[in-house]
Every structure is written in structure tokens, then in C-alpha cells.
N, C-alpha and C positions, 0 to 999 in steps of 0.2 A: 095450556094450549100454546100454539105455536103462532105468531102474529104474521101476517101477509109478509112483512118486511125480514123475516128470520128464515134462516136456511141451516138446516142439520144434516151433514153427509156422515154417513158410518162405513168405514172401510174395515174389514175382517179377513184375516188369513190365517190359517191353520195347518200345521204338519205334525205328521207323527212317526214315531220309530216303533219297530216291535221285531223282537226275536222269536221266531213261529217254530214249533214241534209239530212235525205232520205225519204221524204213523198212517200207512196206506195199505189198502188189499188192492192187488192188481189182479184183473179177470182178463185173460188172454186168448185169442184165436188162433195160436201159433199153428200153422199148417205143417206139421213134420212130425216124426217119429223120434223118439229120444231112446236110442240103443244104449248099450252100456257105455260107460266112459264119456256120457254127455256129449256123444258127435251127433249134431243135428243133420238128419238127411229128409229133403223133400219127399212127399208121398205124391205118387202119380202125377210127377211133372208140377208139383205145387210150388208155389213163389216163396222168396225169402221176405216176405212182408207179414209183420206180426201186428194185428189190430189189438187194441186194449183199450178197458177201463180201468181207471184207478178212483177209488172211494177211500176216505178217511176223515178223521178228526184234525182240526186246527186248534192246537194251545198256544197261545200268545204268552210271552214272559218278557220281563223287563220292558214293560210298556209305557210311553209317555206321548203327551200331546202338547204341542205348544201354540197357543193362540194370541196373535197379535191384533188389537182392536185399536183403531183410530177414530176418533169422534170429533167433528169440526163443527161449532155453533157459531153461525154468524148472523149478527143483526145490524143494524144502522150505526150503532155505538161501539161495538167490540166484537173481537174475533177471539174465541176460545179454541185450543186443539188439545184433546185429551189423549194421550197414549197409554196403552194397558197392556202388558205381556203377563199371560197366566200359564203356568205350568201343570199339567195333570198328570198324576202317576199313580202307582199300585193298582191294586184291583186284578181283575182277570179278565182274559179275552178267550172265547170259545166259538168255534164255528165248524163248517164243513168244507171239504175239498173235494173236487169233482175234474177228473181228466179224461180226456179222450182223445186217443192218439194212434198213430203208427211208428213202427220201428222199422227200418230197412236193413237188412243184415248185409254187411260188406265182405265179411269173413268170420270165422268162427269166434274172433272177439272184438270186432268192430261193428257197432251198429250207428245209424244216423236215425234221429227220431224227430217227429213233430206232433205237437198236441195242442188241442183247445183246454184251456183252464179255468175252472170258475170257484171261487172262494167265498162263501157266506160266512160272514164274520162281524161281530160286534165287540166293542170294547166298553167296558165298566169301569171308570176309575174310582178309586177310594179316597182320594184326597186331591185338591188343588190348591196352588198359592200364587199370588200376584207378586211376581219378581221385578216389575217395572210398572211406575205409575209416574208419568209427568204431566204437567200443564204448561202448553206454551213453551216447551223445552226446558222447565224447571223441574227436577226430580221432587216429587211429592210422595214419594214411598214412605217416608218416615211420619207422615201425618196419618197413616192409616194404622188403626189398632190390629191385633193378631185376628181377632174375629172378623174383621173386613178384608185381611189378606189371604187366611187361610179357611178352607172348607173342607169337612171330611163328609163323605157320601155314604148314606146307610139306607137300608131298604124302606124303613119308615122314619120320617123325622117330623118334628115339630115347627123346625125352621127356625131354631133360637141356638144361642150358645149359652155355656155358663157365665159368660161375662167378657169384657174387652180382651181379655189375657187368654182367653180359650177360644179354638176355632170353631167356626159357625158350622152347625150341623145341617144337612139339606137331604132331600131325596136323592136317590142314586139317579144318575144319567148314564147315558150309552151313547157311543159314537161308532157309525159304521166303518169297518175295515174291510168292505168287500171288495172284489176285484174280477176282471174277466181279462184273459190274456191268451196270447198264443205263444207258445215256447219252442225253440228249435235246439238241438244239441246234437253232441256226440256221446256215445257210451261205449266205453271200453271195459272188457271184463276180464280180469286178471286170470281167473280160474275159469276153465270152460270143460 
């Protein structure tokens, strides 16, 4: 229990990196005929606007998350500050990507587009390691055993390790990597 004259403050920040591969299917409402040689001709005075929906998978590779945790414990006699940096790596990340947009044709090769994008994705690392552990600014990483510094994440776990020199086994965890955004850009077609 925490006494009335004690205070514990926890500050935590996380950052992640991921290289994503997104194969997608595009459904378009192109208002034009496609005669031979791919020359686009508006039909019945149609516009040069192409509305579209893109749907696809997101596959994350080379995934990492770094978490920085700072804990301050203050009471009437002492002040302790713990700082821990943990890196999460390995594992897989999958999800879905949806885009709804419009492409505005400027000429046969140049298009300007605007789209709404939604990615639903989670990342489940397979390993984590504490890379920095300090108390009041003094490096204490060497005081931690391998089982205290490293964790392997598995589907089912007993929460134990083979010993002090083996990584801890823990039940798999997952982090959200979902996002919502608006994209604007220019598309140039080399072959038309």
C-alpha cells in the first residue's frame, strides 16, 4: 500500500517502425470508353473524374516498437527514479487497408488524386529486451539476469523461464498500428 505522504508518477511513451506491403484491388467508376491504344474518351459529355475504392491486405515486416518508461517514487525520506527502455521485435503484423478517393485527369498521363484511407492493423512481437535500466541516473542494466531482460512471446505460456540465463516465456501481446488519414498526390502514367 502507498502511504498518504508517498507519490508514484508513471510516464510512458512508445514509438514504432514498420515496413508495410499492401497488395490492393481497385474498383473504379471511370466514366469513359477505352478504345484501341488506351485513349480515354469521355462518354456523353462525361467528366474526367474517376471515383474509386481500394481494398487490400497489409503485411508488416521488419517491425519494432520502443517503449520508454519513467517511474518516480517520492516519499518524505527519499526520491527514486527508475528509467526503463524496452525494444519489441520479431513477429508478424497483418491487417486490412481501405481507401476511397477521386482521381482528376489533367491529361492522358497526369492525374491529381485525393483519398480517405483507413488501416486496421495489429502487431504481435515475438521478443522483447530491456536495453536500458537505470535508478536515479545510475546504469543498473548489469544487475538484471537474462530472464529479467528478455522475454519470448508465445501463444500459450506458463509465465516461467528455464532459469536465470534463459529468456522469460510470456503469453503473446499485441499492439494497435491502425490509422486514419487523408492522402493527396500526383500520379503520372509513363505508358498510356
